[in-house]
N, C-alpha and C positions, 0 to 999 in steps of 0.2 A: 621218766618211769611213772607208770600209772600208780595213783595212791591206792593203798590197801584200805586205809581208814581216812575219811574226810568228814570233819565236823565243822559246820558253818552256822554261826548265829544260833547256837543252842541255848534256849532259855527254858528252864524247867523248874516247877515247884510241886512238891508233894501235895496231894489233896488236903486242904485245910490250912496249908502254910500261907503266911502273909508275905513271905519274901521268896525270891528265886533261890532254890537250893543249888542250881547250876546256872551260870551265865557265861558261856564260852564263845568268844568271837571266832576263833579258828584253831583247829588242831588237826594235823595231818601226820599219817604214818606211811612210810614206803613199804613195799612188799619185802618180807624177810627182816625188817628192822626190829631191834629190841629197844623198847622204850621204858624207862623207869620213871614213874610218876609218883612224886612224893607229896605228902600232905599230912597234917595232924589228924588225929581221930576226930570224926565228925565234920571234916572239911568238904565232904561230898565225893570222895573217891569211889565208894561203893555205888553211890547214885549214878555216877558217870558210867560205870560198868553195866549197871542195870539198863541205862539208856541205850548203850551200844548194843546190848543183847536183845533189845526190843521188849524188855519186861515191863516197861512203862510206856504210856502213850506219848508220842512225839509228833510235832508238826512235820509234814513232808518236806524233804530237802535239807533237814538239819543234820542228819547222819547218814552216810553211805558206807557200806562195808563190802569190799570186793565188787563195787559197782551197783550194789543193791541199796535202794532207798528204804531204810529201816522204817521210817515214819509212814510209809505207804502200805506196810504189811498189816494184815489183820488176822486174828484167830489162828487157824492151823498153819497159815503161811509163815507166821512168826516162829512157830514151833519147828517147822521144816528148815527155816533159815538158821536157827540156832544149831540144830542137829547137823546140818550140812556144812556150815562155814565156821563155826566157833568151837574152840576147846575151852572149857570152863574149869578153872582151878580155884577152889574156895578155901577160905580160912578153916572151915570146919569139915572139909573133905566131902561130906554128903555121900558116903559109900553106903551100899546096902549090906548090912552086917552078916546076913545069912548067905550071901553069895560069896564065892571064892574070889581071890585076887584076880584071877584071869577073867572070870565072869563079869566082875565089876568093870574091868578095863574094856571089855567087849560091848558094853551097853550102848555106846554111840552107834555101833554098827547095827544094832537091832532097830534103831530109830531112823537111821539114814542109810539109804541104799548107796548114796555117793560115798559116804565114809567107809561102808563095807567094801565097795569096789576098790577104793584106794588103799585099803588095808591089805590087798593082795588075795591070792587064792585061798589062804587060810587065815582068817582073822584071829583064831586062837593062837596060831604060831606067831603072828605079829604081836599079839598081846604078851606072849611069853618073852619074845625078843626085847620088847620095850622094858618089861620088868627086869630082865637080865641086865640091860644097859643101865637101869636105874638102881642096881645094887642088890637085886634078889639073887643071892648066891646059892641059897638052899632051895632046890627045886620043889621040895615038899611044901614050901610055903605058897607056891603058886596056886595050889588047890585047897589051901586052908581058908575057912571062912574069914572074911575081912574083920569081923568083930573080935577075932582072936589075935590079930596082928598088933604089933607095937605102934605107937604114934608115928614114928619115923617110917615104918613100913607102910602104914595106911597113907601117908603123904605121898610116897612113891607110887602107890596104886592110883591115887587121884591124879598124879602128874601123867602117868601112862594113859589113863582114860582120856585126859584132855588132848593127848597127842596122837592117839590112834586114828588112822584114816586120814592123816595129813590135813587138818583144818587150816584154813588160810590165816586165822588169827586166834591166838590163845590169850584169854583174859585171866589174869592171876590176881586174886584179891587177898593180900596179906598172907601168902601161903607159907611163910617161914615163921609165923608168930609162935608156933608150938615147938620150935626147935631151939636148942641151946646155941651159943655163939659159934662153937667149933663146927656145928653141922650146917649152919646157914649157907656159908660160902660154897661148901661141897654140893649141897642140893641145888643152889642157883646155877652153878657151873654145869651140872648134869642137865638141868632144865634147858639152859641155853644151847647146849650141844645137841639135844634131841630136837629142839625147835629148828636149829640150823639144818639138821639132817632131813627134817620133814619139809623144809622151806617155809615154815610158819613164822609170821610176825608174832611178837610177844609184847603185850601191854601189861606191865607188872606194877601194881600199886602198893605202896608201903610207906611207913614213916621211918623206916630203919635206914639211915643214911650210909651205914657201913657197906651196904650192898651196891651202891651207885657205880663203883668202878667196873662192875661186870657188864654194863650195858652200853649200847651204842650212843644213847642220848638220855639226858636227865632233864626233867621238867618239874617245876613247882606248880601244883594245882592252883594255889592262890593267885599266881601271876596270870594264869589263863582266865580265871574268874574275874580278874580286874580288867579284862578286855585286851590283854596282850595277844597279838597275832603271831603264831608260830608255824613255820614251814619246815 
C-alpha cells in the first residue's frame, strides 16, 4: 500500500538554534492509519507537525504527504497544500470567536475547492452532520458564536473543522490537554471514528500515555530522533 506520510532523513533546526531540533531517520504512515506519537513537553512534537504542514522550510525529499514533496513547495503552493490535504487540530483550537460553530467548521471549504467538493453538495449540511456526530445535541448551538461555547464544545468544533471535506491526513497537537480524564477517552473515540468514516489518517501527538490503547500504532519521538527506522 502506498504511504500517506513518508519522512526520510529529516534534520531541522530552528533559526538561531545550535542543535537539530528534529533528526529523524525514517517515519512512515499508511493511508487510514492512526498513529499516536508520544513525547515529553519540548521534545519536538509540535516542530514535527509544523514540518509536515510546511510551516517551516525543509530540504526537498525529506517529507512527502499523499505523494507531494512538501520541501519543494513555496509560498501559495504551501497554503493550498495545507488547505487541500491536511486537517489541523490544535491544542488552543484557533476558532474565530465571532463566527458560529457551523461557520468555523466550514472554513476549510472556503480556502480549498477540493475540500468543498468532497464535503458534498451542501458543506453547511456536512458541517452540521459532523457536529452532530461529535455531540452537538442542541441544534441552537450550531449557530451560536464560537466564543460563547464551552471548552468542550469548542474542541468538538475544532475537530469537525479538521475533518470536513475528508482531508487525507489529520494532525492533532495535544488536543485533549484542556479536558478532564473522563472526557479524554470519549473525545478520542469520537475523533477516531470520524477519521475512519472520512478515510483520513491521524497523527496524534501527546504526552498522555493513557490514550495509547485507542490507536493502531504507538511511537516514542525520542526513539525516532535517536535514528531508529520505523516502517
